[in-house]
DOTORMI-446220 format. One record per atom (N, C-alpha, C, CB): residue number from 1; atom name; x, y, z. Coordinates in steps of 0.05 Angstrom, whole numbers, plus 5000, padded with zeros to 4 digits. Glycine has a CB too. Example, Ala and Ser with C-alpha at 12.3 -4.5 7.8 and 13.67 -1.06 7.14 Angstrom:
 num atome east north   up
   1     N 5264  4886 5156
   1    CA 5246  4910 5156
   1     C 5264  4934 5156
   1    CB 5226  4911 5181
   2     N 5257  4955 5142
   2    CA 5273  4979 5143
   2     C 5258  5001 5157
   2    CB 5282  4988 5114
//
This chain:
 num atome east north   up
   1     N 5516  3418 2541
   1    CA 5522  3431 2560
   1     C 5534  3420 2582
   1    CB 5505  3443 2565
   2     N 5517  3388 2575
   2    CA 5525  3366 2604
   2     C 5555  3349 2601
   2    CB 5496  3335 2607
   3     N 5554  3349 2574
   3    CA 5583  3335 2570
   3     C 5600  3359 2574
   3    CB 5589  3319 2537
   4     N 5608  3384 2578
   4    CA 5622  3410 2576
   4     C 5627  3405 2612
   4    CB 5599  3443 2562
   5     N 5605  3405 2621
   5    CA 5607  3407 2652
   5     C 5618  3380 2666
   5    CB 5577  3414 2664
   6     N 5613  3350 2656
   6    CA 5629  3324 2653
   6     C 5663  3327 2655
   6    CB 5620  3310 2623
   7     N 5667  3343 2628
   7    CA 5689  3352 2623
   7     C 5714  3368 2640
   7    CB 5681  3365 2607
   8     N 5696  3387 2656
   8    CA 5699  3405 2670
   8     C 5712  3386 2696
   8    CB 5672  3423 2672
   9     N 5686  3383 2715
   9    CA 5687  3360 2728
   9     C 5719  3339 2729
   9    CB 5663  3347 2715
  10     N 5712  3329 2709
  10    CA 5736  3302 2700
  10     C 5761  3316 2712
  10    CB 5740  3293 2660
  11     N 5765  3338 2695
  11    CA 5793  3364 2693
  11     C 5803  3370 2732
  11    CB 5774  3407 2674
  12     N 5779  3377 2741
  12    CA 5785  3386 2765
  12     C 5792  3356 2781
  12    CB 5758  3405 2777
  13     N 5781  3338 2780
  13    CA 5781  3311 2795
  13     C 5811  3303 2787
  13    CB 5754  3287 2785
  14     N 5827  3307 2771
  14    CA 5851  3305 2757
  14     C 5872  3316 2766
  14    CB 5850  3312 2736
  15     N 5863  3350 2771
  15    CA 5880  3356 2777
  15     C 5883  3362 2806
  15    CB 5883  3370 2763
  16     N 5865  3353 2829
  16    CA 5863  3347 2856
  16     C 5886  3317 2862
  16    CB 5827  3342 2862
  17     N 5877  3301 2845
  17    CA 5895  3275 2846
  17     C 5924  3285 2844
  17    CB 5888  3254 2821
  18     N 5926  3298 2823
  18    CA 5959  3311 2810
  18     C 5967  3320 2836
  18    CB 5960  3342 2784
  19     N 5952  3346 2851
  19    CA 5963  3354 2874
  19     C 5968  3340 2889
  19    CB 5953  3368 2885
  20     N 5955  3316 2901
  20    CA 5959  3303 2928
  20     C 5984  3291 2920
  20    CB 5934  3281 2940
  21     N 5993  3272 2896
  21    CA 6014  3258 2890
  21     C 6042  3278 2893
  21    CB 6009  3247 2861
  22     N 6036  3305 2883
  22    CA 6053  3325 2880
  22     C 6063  3336 2913
  22    CB 6036  3349 2860
  23     N 6053  3313 2939
  23    CA 6056  3326 2959
  23     C 6078  3305 2965
  23    CB 6031  3332 2977
  24     N 6107  3314 2962
  24    CA 6139  3301 2964
  24     C 6145  3313 2981
  24    CB 6161  3303 2943
  25     N 6147  3338 3000
  25    CA 6162  3349 3016
  25     C 6151  3357 3044
  25    CB 6172  3367 3004
  26     N 6166  3345 3067
  26    CA 6155  3339 3095
  26     C 6162  3360 3119
  26    CB 6167  3310 3103
  27     N 6149  3369 3129
  27    CA 6164  3379 3157
  27     C 6155  3368 3177
  27    CB 6162  3407 3164
  28     N 6171  3363 3195
  28    CA 6162  3340 3214
  28     C 6174  3351 3245
  28    CB 6176  3307 3204
  29     N 6155  3345 3271
  29    CA 6169  3350 3295
  29     C 6172  3327 3311
  29    CB 6156  3369 3309
  30     N 6195  3315 3317
  30    CA 6192  3293 3329
  30     C 6205  3300 3360
  30    CB 6206  3271 3311
  31     N 6190  3278 3383
  31    CA 6195  3278 3411
  31     C 6201  3242 3407
  31    CB 6165  3291 3434
  32     N 6228  3243 3432
  32    CA 6226  3214 3434
  32     C 6257  3201 3432
  32    CB 6205  3202 3408
  33     N 6264  3185 3430
  33    CA 6287  3166 3417
  33     C 6286  3154 3392
  33    CB 6291  3145 3432
  34     N 6306  3166 3378
  34    CA 6332  3173 3380
  34     C 6338  3199 3369
  34    CB 6348  3153 3369
  35     N 6311  3212 3367
  35    CA 6309  3238 3359
  35     C 6317  3267 3376
  35    CB 6284  3238 3351
  36     N 6307  3260 3401
  36    CA 6307  3287 3416
  36     C 6286  3294 3418
  36    CB 6320  3306 3408
  37     N 6284  3325 3418
  37    CA 6272  3334 3405
  37     C 6271  3355 3383
  37    CB 6265  3336 3415
  38     N 6265  3344 3359
  38    CA 6283  3351 3331
  38     C 6255  3367 3314
  38    CB 6298  3315 3310
  39     N 6262  3381 3305
  39    CA 6253  3389 3263
  39     C 6269  3371 3248
  39    CB 6264  3428 3246
  40     N 6243  3362 3222
  40    CA 6260  3341 3206
  40     C 6244  3356 3183
  40    CB 6257  3301 3211
  41     N 6265  3345 3158
  41    CA 6255  3353 3134
  41     C 6256  3324 3124
  41    CB 6273  3377 3119
  42     N 6228  3317 3108
  42    CA 6234  3289 3091
  42     C 6226  3298 3065
  42    CB 6217  3260 3100
  43     N 6236  3275 3048
  43    CA 6230  3283 3017
  43     C 6216  3256 3013
  43    CB 6258  3291 2994
  44     N 6199  3258 2997
  44    CA 6178  3227 2992
  44     C 6171  3219 2963
  44    CB 6146  3231 3006
  45     N 6193  3240 2945
  45    CA 6193  3237 2915
  45     C 6206  3216 2901
  45    CB 6202  3257 2905
  46     N 6212  3193 2927
  46    CA 6220  3164 2911
  46     C 6202  3137 2914
  46    CB 6250  3154 2923
  47     N 6174  3150 2915
  47    CA 6148  3127 2913
  47     C 6148  3121 2944
  47    CB 6155  3095 2889
  48     N 6157  3099 2950
  48    CA 6154  3082 2973
  48     C 6176  3088 2996
  48    CB 6156  3053 2963
  49     N 6191  3104 2981
  49    CA 6222  3112 3001
  49     C 6224  3142 3009
  49    CB 6255  3107 2982
  50     N 6222  3151 3031
  50    CA 6232  3180 3040
  50     C 6259  3175 3049
  50    CB 6213  3194 3066
  51     N 6269  3196 3045
  51    CA 6304  3201 3066
  51     C 6299  3237 3076
  51    CB 6348  3199 3035
  52     N 6305  3234 3098
  52    CA 6301  3259 3106
  52     C 6331  3262 3133
  52    CB 6264  3260 3119
  53     N 6326  3299 3139
  53    CA 6344  3303 3152
  53     C 6327  3308 3183
  53    CB 6361  3326 3138
  54     N 6349  3316 3204
  54    CA 6334  3324 3222
  54     C 6354  3343 3248
  54    CB 6319  3298 3232
  55     N 6345  3361 3259
  55    CA 6362  3381 3279
  55     C 6341  3378 3305
  55    CB 6366  3419 3265
  56     N 6357  3378 3330
  56    CA 6345  3381 3348
  56     C 6363  3392 3372
  56    CB 6332  3360 3351
  57     N 6346  3392 3399
  57    CA 6362  3390 3422
  57     C 6337  3384 3450
  57    CB 6381  3421 3423
  58     N 6345  3392 3474
  58    CA 6338  3379 3487
  58     C 6347  3393 3523
  58    CB 6348  3354 3475
  59     N 6335  3400 3540
  59    CA 6343  3409 3566
  59     C 6346  3384 3572
  59    CB 6325  3426 3584
  60     N 6383  3377 3585
  60    CA 6392  3359 3600
  60     C 6411  3359 3618
  60    CB 6395  3346 3588
  61     N 6408  3388 3635
  61    CA 6432  3397 3650
  61     C 6420  3382 3675
  61    CB 6438  3432 3653
  62     N 6398  3390 3673
  62    CA 6387  3371 3709
  62     C 6403  3340 3711
  62    CB 6339  3358 3710
  63     N 6389  3330 3692
  63    CA 6407  3300 3694
  63     C 6430  3293 3695
  63    CB 6406  3287 3679
  64     N 6428  3298 3679
  64    CA 6461  3298 3672
  64     C 6492  3313 3691
  64    CB 6460  3315 3642
  65     N 6476  3327 3706
  65    CA 6488  3339 3730
  65     C 6495  3323 3754
  65    CB 6471  3359 3740
  66     N 6463  3314 3755
  66    CA 6462  3285 3782
  66     C 6475  3259 3768
  66    CB 6422  3271 3792
  67     N 6484  3258 3743
  67    CA 6494  3230 3742
  67     C 6525  3238 3739
  67    CB 6481  3210 3716
  68     N 6540  3260 3723
  68    CA 6565  3266 3734
  68     C 6566  3285 3760
  68    CB 6580  3279 3711
  69     N 6571  3273 3776
  69    CA 6578  3295 3805
  69     C 6604  3311 3804
  69    CB 6582  3276 3836
  70     N 6605  3321 3812
  70    CA 6634  3343 3824
  70     C 6636  3346 3850
  70    CB 6635  3374 3815
  71     N 6666  3348 3867
  71    CA 6663  3344 3888
  71     C 6691  3370 3903
  71    CB 6664  3310 3892
  72     N 6681  3390 3915
  72    CA 6702  3402 3927
  72     C 6728  3389 3923
  72    CB 6696  3403 3954
  73     N 6755  3416 3917
  73    CA 6783  3404 3915
  73     C 6797  3422 3934
  73    CB 6798  3404 3885
  74     N 6807  3402 3948
  74    CA 6829  3426 3974
  74     C 6850  3436 3958
  74    CB 6850  3407 4005
  75     N 6852  3458 3963
  75    CA 6888  3469 3953
  75     C 6904  3476 3982
  75    CB 6889  3507 3929
  76     N 6932  3473 3966
  76    CA 6952  3474 3983
  76     C 6973  3498 3970
  76    CB 6964  3445 3986
  77     N 6961  3521 3975
  77    CA 6972  3546 3958
  77     C 6996  3558 3983
  77    CB 6941  3575 3948
  78     N 7003  3545 4002
  78    CA 7023  3562 4021
  78     C 7020  3587 4027
  78    CB 7046  3564 4012
  79     N 6995  3586 4029
  79    CA 6984  3618 4045
  79     C 6969  3622 4067
  79    CB 6968  3635 4030
  80     N 6974  3641 4080
  80    CA 6961  3643 4109
  80     C 6936  3630 4108
  80    CB 6957  3674 4120
  81     N 6920  3634 4089
  81    CA 6888  3625 4089
  81     C 6887  3602 4079
  81    CB 6868  3642 4074
  82     N 6867  3591 4075
  82    CA 6859  3559 4069
  82     C 6841  3561 4042
  82    CB 6839  3543 4098
  83     N 6847  3547 4023
  83    CA 6827  3552 4003
  83     C 6818  3521 3988
  83    CB 6841  3573 3980
  84     N 6804  3525 3975
  84    CA 6793  3506 3959
  84     C 6775  3512 3929
  84    CB 6777  3492 3978
  85     N 6780  3488 3916
  85    CA 6766  3493 3888
  85     C 6741  3481 3888
  85    CB 6782  3481 3865
  86     N 6714  3499 3881
  86    CA 6689  3481 3877
  86     C 6692  3484 3853
  86    CB 6659  3487 3888
  87     N 6684  3453 3845
  87    CA 6684  3463 3815
  87     C 6644  3464 3803
  87    CB 6708  3433 3792
  88     N 6636  3460 3786
  88    CA 6611  3461 3767
  88     C 6611  3461 3741
  88    CB 6597  3482 3770
  89     N 6585  3447 3739
  89    CA 6573  3439 3707
  89     C 6554  3451 3692
  89    CB 6562  3415 3705
  90     N 6552  3458 3669
  90    CA 6528  3461 3659
  90     C 6532  3447 3628
  90    CB 6519  3493 3659
  91     N 6515  3423 3626
  91    CA 6509  3411 3606
  91     C 6485  3417 3574
  91    CB 6503  3391 3622
  92     N 6498  3412 3560
  92    CA 6477  3417 3540
  92     C 6475  3384 3519
  92    CB 6489  3449 3518
  93     N 6459  3396 3499
  93    CA 6465  3376 3486
  93     C 6446  3384 3450
  93    CB 6456  3348 3507
  94     N 6451  3378 3431
  94    CA 6450  3381 3411
  94     C 6445  3357 3384
  94    CB 6468  3395 3414
  95     N 6432  3352 3365
  95    CA 6423  3316 3352
  95     C 6431  3341 3318
  95    CB 6370  3294 3361
  96     N 6441  3314 3309
  96    CA 6433  3313 3277
  96     C 6421  3290 3268
  96    CB 6457  3315 3259
  97     N 6410  3278 3249
  97    CA 6407  3254 3248
  97     C 6399  3251 3212
  97    CB 6385  3243 3273
  98     N 6399  3236 3202
  98    CA 6394  3229 3179
  98     C 6381  3197 3182
  98    CB 6420  3232 3161
  99     N 6360  3196 3156
  99    CA 6347  3166 3161
  99     C 6330  3171 3137
  99    CB 6329  3159 3193
 100     N 6327  3132 3131
 100    CA 6308  3130 3108
 100     C 6287  3111 3118
 100    CB 6320  3120 3082
 101     N 6266  3110 3110
 101    CA 6240  3101 3115
 101     C 6231  3086 3088
 101    CB 6220  3127 3124
 102     N 6217  3063 3095
 102    CA 6198  3050 3066
 102     C 6172  3048 3082
 102    CB 6208  3014 3048
 103     N 6156  3058 3069
 103    CA 6125  3056 3065
 103     C 6109  3039 3057
 103    CB 6118  3069 3053
 104     N 6108  3018 3048
 104    CA 6097  3005 3028
 104     C 6071  3024 3007
 104    CB 6085  2978 3043
 105     N 6052  3031 3021
 105    CA 6019  3048 3015
 105     C 6038  3076 3004
 105    CB 5991  3057 3052
 106     N 6062  3083 3013
 106    CA 6067  3108 2996
 106     C 6053  3135 3024
 106    CB 6045  3103 2958
 107     N 6069  3154 3010
 107    CA 6061  3189 3022
 107     C 6038  3195 3004
 107    CB 6089  3219 3019
 108     N 6015  3217 3016
 108    CA 6004  3212 3044
 108     C 5992  3186 3053
 108    CB 5984  3231 3049
 109     N 5982  3189 3069
 109    CA 5954  3161 3078
 109     C 5968  3150 3102
 109    CB 5948  3127 3050
 110     N 5955  3124 3109
 110    CA 5955  3113 3131
 110     C 5981  3091 3135
 110    CB 5928  3101 3131
 111     N 5983  3076 3142
 111    CA 5999  3051 3139
 111     C 6035  3052 3151
 111    CB 5997  3045 3104
 112     N 6042  3026 3153
 112    CA 6063  3020 3171
 112     C 6086  3031 3159
 112    CB 6065  2992 3177
 113     N 6108  3038 3174
 113    CA 6137  3053 3161
 113     C 6157  3031 3177
 113    CB 6145  3096 3173
 114     N 6174  3025 3166
 114    CA 6200  3025 3181
 114     C 6231  3038 3172
 114    CB 6203  2998 3183
 115     N 6241  3042 3184
 115    CA 6258  3069 3183
 115     C 6286  3061 3193
 115    CB 6244  3095 3205
 116     N 6309  3066 3179
 116    CA 6339  3075 3198
 116     C 6349  3101 3199
 116    CB 6365  3062 3188
 117     N 6349  3103 3216
 117    CA 6367  3120 3230
 117     C 6398  3129 3238
 117    CB 6360  3116 3244
 118     N 6407  3146 3225
 118    CA 6435  3150 3233
 118     C 6435  3175 3249
 118    CB 6455  3153 3209
 119     N 6439  3180 3280
 119    CA 6446  3199 3284
 119     C 6470  3207 3307
 119    CB 6426  3207 3286
 120     N 6467  3228 3311
 120    CA 6505  3241 3323
 120     C 6481  3261 3344
 120    CB 6539  3269 3286
 121     N 6488  3254 3372
 121    CA 6485  3266 3393
 121     C 6508  3283 3404
 121    CB 6476  3248 3409
 122     N 6511  3303 3408
 122    CA 6529  3323 3411
 122     C 6527  3338 3438
 122    CB 6525  3341 3390
 123     N 6545  3325 3463
 123    CA 6537  3332 3495
 123     C 6562  3352 3490
 123    CB 6537  3304 3526
 124     N 6552  3379 3503
 124    CA 6572  3402 3519
 124     C 6571  3396 3538
 124    CB 6569  3430 3521
 125     N 6591  3416 3558
 125    CA 6596  3412 3582
 125     C 6613  3445 3591
 125    CB 6613  3382 3585
 126     N 6602  3461 3594
 126    CA 6621  3487 3604
 126     C 6626  3486 3637
 126    CB 6604  3519 3596
 127     N 6655  3488 3648
 127    CA 6673  3477 3666
 127     C 6678  3506 3682
 127    CB 6701  3460 3651
 128     N 6671  3510 3702
 128    CA 6673  3531 3717
 128     C 6682  3520 3748
 128    CB 6646  3546 3715
 129     N 6699  3539 3756
 129    CA 6711  3531 3789
 129     C 6718  3555 3796
 129    CB 6738  3509 3793
 130     N 6699  3560 3815
 130    CA 6698  3582 3840
 130     C 6724  3570 3862
 130    CB 6659  3582 3859
 131     N 6733  3592 3864
 131    CA 6759  3594 3889
 131     C 6750  3600 3905
 131    CB 6782  3611 3888
 132     N 6744  3582 3941
 132    CA 6728  3583 3961
 132     C 6762  3602 3977
 132    CB 6711  3548 3972
 133     N 6748  3623 3999
 133    CA 6776  3621 4016
 133     C 6756  3618 4046
 133    CB 6803  3656 4012
 134     N 6770  3596 4053
 134    CA 6756  3577 4072
 134     C 6763  3600 4101
 134    CB 6773  3537 4073
 135     N 6782  3614 4100
 135    CA 6778  3627 4125
 135     C 6756  3647 4128
 135    CB 6801  3639 4132
 136     N 6757  3666 4101
 136    CA 6745  3697 4105
 136     C 6709  3686 4101
 136    CB 6760  3727 4073
 137     N 6708  3657 4076
 137    CA 6686  3659 4066
 137     C 6678  3665 4037
 137    CB 6677  3674 4081
 138     N 6702  3685 4032
 138    CA 6692  3695 3999
 138     C 6695  3678 3981
 138    CB 6706  3717 3986
 139     N 6681  3682 3962
 139    CA 6686  3660 3940
 139     C 6691  3683 3913
 139    CB 6653  3634 3934
 140     N 6713  3667 3901
 140    CA 6711  3680 3869
 140     C 6708  3665 3846
 140    CB 6735  3693 3862
 141     N 6687  3668 3827
 141    CA 6678  3655 3809
 141     C 6698  3659 3778
 141    CB 6649  3664 3810
 142     N 6699  3638 3767
 142    CA 6713  3637 3735
 142     C 6747  3638 3741
 142    CB 6701  3670 3711
 143     N 6752  3630 3763
 143    CA 6778  3627 3773
 143     C 6795  3602 3746
 143    CB 6774  3613 3811
 144     N 6775  3588 3742
 144    CA 6779  3563 3730
 144     C 6755  3558 3711
 144    CB 6783  3541 3752
 145     N 6758  3561 3680
 145    CA 6740  3550 3664
 145     C 6747  3536 3636
 145    CB 6725  3569 3661
 146     N 6727  3516 3633
 146    CA 6740  3507 3605
 146     C 6713  3488 3595
 146    CB 6774  3485 3608
 147     N 6719  3469 3581
 147    CA 6698  3457 3565
 147     C 6701  3429 3554
 147    CB 6695  3473 3544
 148     N 6675  3415 3559
 148    CA 6682  3391 3543
 148     C 6660  3379 3525
 148    CB 6692  3370 3561
 149     N 6666  3364 3503
 149    CA 6650  3363 3472
 149     C 6646  3333 3477
 149    CB 6671  3373 3438
 150     N 6631  3321 3477
 150    CA 6635  3294 3464
 150     C 6613  3296 3449
 150    CB 6636  3269 3482
 151     N 6619  3266 3431
 151    CA 6597  3262 3403
 151     C 6597  3235 3408
 151    CB 6607  3271 3367
 152     N 6568  3228 3412
 152    CA 6554  3201 3409
 152     C 6543  3186 3381
 152    CB 6531  3205 3423
 153     N 6559  3177 3372
 153    CA 6540  3159 3345
 153     C 6524  3142 3356
 153    CB 6556  3139 3323
 154     N 6496  3152 3339
 154    CA 6469  3126 3346
 154     C 6468  3118 3319
 154    CB 6433  3136 3360
 155     N 6456  3088 3324
 155    CA 6445  3079 3298
 155     C 6413  3057 3309
 155    CB 6475  3057 3279
 156     N 6394  3067 3298
 156    CA 6369  3056 3305
 156     C 6357  3046 3289
 156    CB 6354  3069 3314
 157     N 6344  3027 3291
 157    CA 6324  3008 3278
 157     C 6294  3012 3281
 157    CB 6328  2981 3288
 158     N 6280  3020 3267
 158    CA 6251  3033 3277
 158     C 6223  3022 3261
 158    CB 6254  3068 3273
 159     N 6203  3013 3276
 159    CA 6184  3004 3266
 159     C 6163  3018 3275
 159    CB 6183  2980 3268
 160     N 6140  3039 3254
 160    CA 6121  3053 3271
 160     C 6102  3044 3245
 160    CB 6125  3089 3282
 161     N 6070  3067 3258
 161    CA 6050  3057 3241
 161     C 6048  3091 3241
 161    CB 6022  3032 3252
 162     N 6045  3106 3220
 162    CA 6031  3129 3208
 162     C 6002  3137 3204
 162    CB 6038  3129 3187
 163     N 5988  3148 3223
 163    CA 5960  3161 3217
 163     C 5953  3184 3199
 163    CB 5949  3168 3239
 164     N 5944  3181 3180
 164    CA 5934  3193 3169
 164     C 5911  3221 3167
 164    CB 5933  3178 3163
 165     N 5910  3239 3176
 165    CA 5892  3254 3191
 165     C 5882  3272 3168
 165    CB 5904  3269 3217
 166     N 5894  3282 3148
 166    CA 5883  3285 3126
 166     C 5900  3276 3101
 166    CB 5875  3311 3125
 167     N 5899  3286 3080
 167    CA 5921  3286 3050
 167     C 5949  3302 3059
 167    CB 5905  3307 3018
 168     N 5944  3320 3082
 168    CA 5971  3330 3088
 168     C 5988  3326 3115
 168    CB 5969  3358 3085
 169     N 5970  3322 3138
 169    CA 5972  3323 3156
 169     C 5974  3292 3170
 169    CB 5956  3339 3159
 170     N 5998  3284 3184
 170    CA 5996  3257 3195
 170     C 6011  3245 3222
 170    CB 6004  3242 3174
 171     N 6005  3229 3244
 171    CA 6021  3224 3266
 171     C 6028  3204 3259
 171    CB 6012  3224 3291
 172     N 6055  3203 3269
 172    CA 6077  3170 3265
 172     C 6082  3165 3293
 172    CB 6114  3172 3247
 173     N 6073  3142 3303
 173    CA 6081  3137 3330
 173     C 6099  3107 3311
 173    CB 6049  3132 3361
 174     N 6119  3102 3332
 174    CA 6140  3095 3329
 174     C 6160  3073 3350
 174    CB 6147  3117 3327
 175     N 6175  3056 3347
 175    CA 6188  3041 3369
 175     C 6203  3028 3353
 175    CB 6173  3023 3389
 176     N 6233  3017 3365
 176    CA 6252  3001 3356
 176     C 6272  3003 3383
 176    CB 6263  3011 3326
 177     N 6303  3000 3369
 177    CA 6316  2994 3391
 177     C 6342  3016 3369
 177    CB 6319  2954 3401
 178     N 6366  3024 3394
 178    CA 6379  3042 3391
 178     C 6412  3033 3397
 178    CB 6366  3062 3407
 179     N 6430  3029 3379
 179    CA 6450  3018 3388
 179     C 6472  3045 3391
 179    CB 6458  2994 3369
 180     N 6490  3046 3407
 180    CA 6513  3068 3416
 180     C 6534  3063 3413
 180    CB 6515  3075 3439
 181     N 6546  3071 3391
 181    CA 6579  3068 3388
 181     C 6593  3075 3400
 181    CB 6590  3077 3372
 182     N 6620  3075 3399
 182    CA 6640  3084 3417
 182     C 6641  3113 3419
 182    CB 6666  3073 3410
 183     N 6645  3127 3443
 183    CA 6642  3158 3432
 183     C 6666  3166 3432
 183    CB 6624  3179 3449
 184     N 6669  3193 3431
 184    CA 6692  3199 3436
 184     C 6685  3235 3435
 184    CB 6714  3184 3415
 185     N 6711  3246 3453
 185    CA 6710  3272 3464
 185     C 6732  3296 3466
 185    CB 6704  3266 3486
 186     N 6731  3313 3476
 186    CA 6754  3322 3481
 186     C 6754  3353 3502
 186    CB 6766  3325 3451
 187     N 6767  3344 3516
 187    CA 6766  3373 3548
 187     C 6784  3381 3549
 187    CB 6762  3368 3580
 188     N 6783  3416 3567
 188    CA 6804  3423 3571
 188     C 6792  3448 3591
 188    CB 6820  3427 3545
 189     N 6808  3454 3601
 189    CA 6806  3476 3633
 189     C 6827  3487 3629
 189    CB 6808  3462 3668
 190     N 6816  3515 3633
 190    CA 6847  3546 3646
 190     C 6837  3556 3668
 190    CB 6855  3580 3624
 191     N 6863  3570 3672
 191    CA 6854  3590 3689
 191     C 6882  3600 3708
 191    CB 6827  3578 3707
 192     N 6879  3612 3716
 192    CA 6910  3625 3727
 192     C 6900  3634 3760
 192    CB 6924  3660 3704
 193     N 6918  3617 3779
 193    CA 6903  3633 3815
 193     C 6906  3663 3819
 193    CB 6922  3622 3849
 194     N 6926  3672 3806
 194    CA 6938  3697 3809
 194     C 6912  3726 3803
 194    CB 6966  3696 3785
 195     N 6896  3706 3788
 195    CA 6867  3726 3776
 195     C 6853  3739 3802
 195    CB 6839  3705 3758
 196     N 6859  3712 3818
 196    CA 6839  3721 3852
 196     C 6859  3730 3871
 196    CB 6821  3691 3872
 197     N 6883  3722 3867
 197    CA 6905  3725 3886
 197     C 6928  3732 3877
 197    CB 6911  3705 3899
 198     N 6929  3755 3868
 198    CA 6956  3766 3849
 198     C 6985  3761 3858
 198    CB 6956  3798 3845
 199     N 6988  3761 3889
 199    CA 7012  3755 3901
 199     C 7027  3727 3904
 199    CB 7008  3765 3923
 200     N 6997  3713 3897
 200    CA 7011  3673 3891
 200     C 7027  3675 3870
 200    CB 6986  3644 3878
 201     N 7052  3647 3881
 201    CA 7073  3652 3865
 201     C 7072  3623 3853
 201    CB 7101  3662 3880
 202     N 7096  3623 3843
 202    CA 7091  3595 3829
 202     C 7083  3565 3836
 202    CB 7110  3592 3819
 203     N 7095  3566 3863
 203    CA 7086  3540 3879
 203     C 7060  3535 3879
 203    CB 7093  3539 3907
 204     N 7034  3566 3887
 204    CA 7002  3560 3890
 204     C 6996  3556 3861
 204    CB 6981  3587 3906
 205     N 7014  3565 3839
 205    CA 7007  3556 3810
 205     C 7001  3533 3800
 205    CB 7022  3559 3797
 206     N 7022  3517 3812
 206    CA 7026  3487 3813
 206     C 7004  3468 3823
 206    CB 7049  3483 3831
 207     N 6997  3476 3846
 207    CA 6987  3469 3859
 207     C 6953  3467 3848
 207    CB 6997  3482 3879
 208     N 6956  3491 3845
 208    CA 6925  3500 3831
 208     C 6919  3491 3798
 208    CB 6922  3536 3831
 209     N 6943  3480 3787
 209    CA 6935  3470 3757
 209     C 6929  3437 3768
 209    CB 6968  3475 3728
 210     N 6945  3429 3796
 210    CA 6934  3405 3790
 210     C 6908  3406 3802
 210    CB 6949  3383 3798
 211     N 6896  3425 3820
 211    CA 6867  3424 3821
 211     C 6852  3421 3790
 211    CB 6858  3451 3836
 212     N 6866  3438 3778
 212    CA 6840  3439 3755
 212     C 6850  3419 3740
 212    CB 6834  3468 3735
 213     N 6872  3397 3742
 213    CA 6869  3375 3732
 213     C 6851  3353 3739
 213    CB 6887  3369 3731
 214     N 6844  3349 3774
 214    CA 6831  3340 3783
 214     C 6800  3348 3771
 214    CB 6840  3342 3805
 215     N 6789  3365 3774
 215    CA 6765  3379 3760
 215     C 6761  3360 3734
 215    CB 6772  3413 3752
 216     N 6786  3367 3717
 216    CA 6775  3358 3691
 216     C 6782  3325 3691
 216    CB 6789  3376 3664
 217     N 6787  3307 3704
 217    CA 6790  3282 3705
 217     C 6759  3269 3717
 217    CB 6816  3276 3723
 218     N 6755  3290 3741
 218    CA 6720  3286 3751
 218     C 6703  3284 3730
 218    CB 6707  3311 3768
 219     N 6702  3303 3719
 219    CA 6674  3301 3695
 219     C 6686  3275 3675
 219    CB 6668  3339 3671
 220     N 6708  3270 3670
 220    CA 6715  3258 3643
 220     C 6706  3222 3660
 220    CB 6759  3268 3631
 221     N 6712  3221 3685
 221    CA 6714  3191 3696
 221     C 6674  3192 3695
 221    CB 6735  3186 3737
 222     N 6660  3219 3709
 222    CA 6634  3214 3712
 222     C 6616  3208 3688
 222    CB 6626  3232 3725
 223     N 6635  3217 3667
 223    CA 6619  3217 3635
 223     C 6621  3187 3628
 223    CB 6636  3240 3606
 224     N 6645  3179 3634
 224    CA 6659  3151 3623
 224     C 6630  3127 3631
 224    CB 6696  3141 3644
 225     N 6637  3136 3659
 225    CA 6615  3120 3681
 225     C 6593  3111 3670
 225    CB 6602  3136 3703
 226     N 6575  3135 3665
 226    CA 6552  3137 3646
 226     C 6550  3124 3627
 226    CB 6547  3158 3637
 227     N 6573  3131 3604
 227    CA 6573  3114 3578
 227     C 6578  3084 3583
 227    CB 6595  3124 3558
 228     N 6590  3077 3601
 228    CA 6597  3043 3600
 228     C 6581  3027 3612
 228    CB 6623  3035 3613
 229     N 6556  3040 3620
 229    CA 6532  3027 3634
 229     C 6515  3034 3612
 229    CB 6521  3039 3666
 230     N 6515  3041 3584
 230    CA 6494  3035 3572
 230     C 6506  3031 3542
 230    CB 6473  3056 3577
 231     N 6489  3010 3527
 231    CA 6496  3000 3503
 231     C 6484  2997 3482
 231    CB 6503  2984 3505
 232     N 6454  2998 3491
 232    CA 6434  2998 3476
 232     C 6406  3015 3492
 232    CB 6431  2967 3468
 233     N 6387  3021 3479
 233    CA 6369  3037 3491
 233     C 6336  3035 3472
 233    CB 6385  3069 3492
 234     N 6326  3037 3484
 234    CA 6289  3040 3467
 234     C 6291  3064 3447
 234    CB 6257  3052 3492
 235     N 6289  3051 3427
 235    CA 6273  3071 3414
 235     C 6240  3080 3404
 235    CB 6284  3070 3397
 236     N 6237  3104 3420
 236    CA 6198  3104 3425
 236     C 6197  3132 3418
 236    CB 6180  3098 3463
 237     N 6179  3144 3405
 237    CA 6182  3171 3388
 237     C 6153  3171 3378
 237    CB 6207  3172 3360
 238     N 6142  3198 3377
 238    CA 6126  3207 3362
 238     C 6131  3231 3344
 238    CB 6107  3210 3376
 239     N 6121  3234 3323
 239    CA 6130  3246 3300
 239     C 6102  3263 3290
 239    CB 6143  3221 3278
 240     N 6096  3287 3285
 240    CA 6078  3300 3276
 240     C 6083  3314 3248
 240    CB 6071  3316 3295
 241     N 6078  3309 3232
 241    CA 6077  3313 3194
 241     C 6062  3322 3190
 241    CB 6075  3293 3173
 242     N 6074  3343 3170
 242    CA 6054  3356 3142
 242     C 6073  3361 3120
 242    CB 6037  3389 3149
 243     N 6058  3353 3105
 243    CA 6075  3341 3067
 243     C 6059  3368 3058
 243    CB 6060  3298 3043
 244     N 6081  3384 3043
 244    CA 6072  3405 3017
 244     C 6074  3401 2992
 244    CB 6086  3427 3016
//
């Protein structure tokens, strides 16, 4: 009987160890750079090496509106009243990333980690133009609208330390450096002055088209100015992970 119980105990221990070793799929919540705020999926089935992907977003409208200002554009429509175009922007950010990690002690558990991360930051800006009748004070929104989309590739080299809370739960604190490659973006803006002023003629539309081009140029110039000042960024993040 004693031998039988010993055998059962040994089997249970072996099963427990096997279950631990089979925890190779993980879900993570990461905050910081280059992840921004993202959900990540990681695969630890390669021993000491893990591969993963991440998808994220962040509220960036306020900071980017301050960094990419726009100014009112006067219009010469050839009409009795005076008009101007008031431009406005609304920014968003989405991220996708792929990464490879090396952990000498393997997963799960506590230990140092090195990571190479390739990310794409996708910035989007909704462009809206409001027509202001300076004589009467009347405003008509949406007379000009468009969008700017910017893709920013980022390569990050990261070193971190993972704290094993349980056999499944962990916290990774990491830091490193990120390199920003050249950006690519597209932008367009449309709209007709006759939407707000049906009797406006071809000359008024031509001036309005120039104002839209001015609006587009303001946004692109602001984006280029911000981007030209940044080539490297510190990479600092905290990641909470759970293995299944």
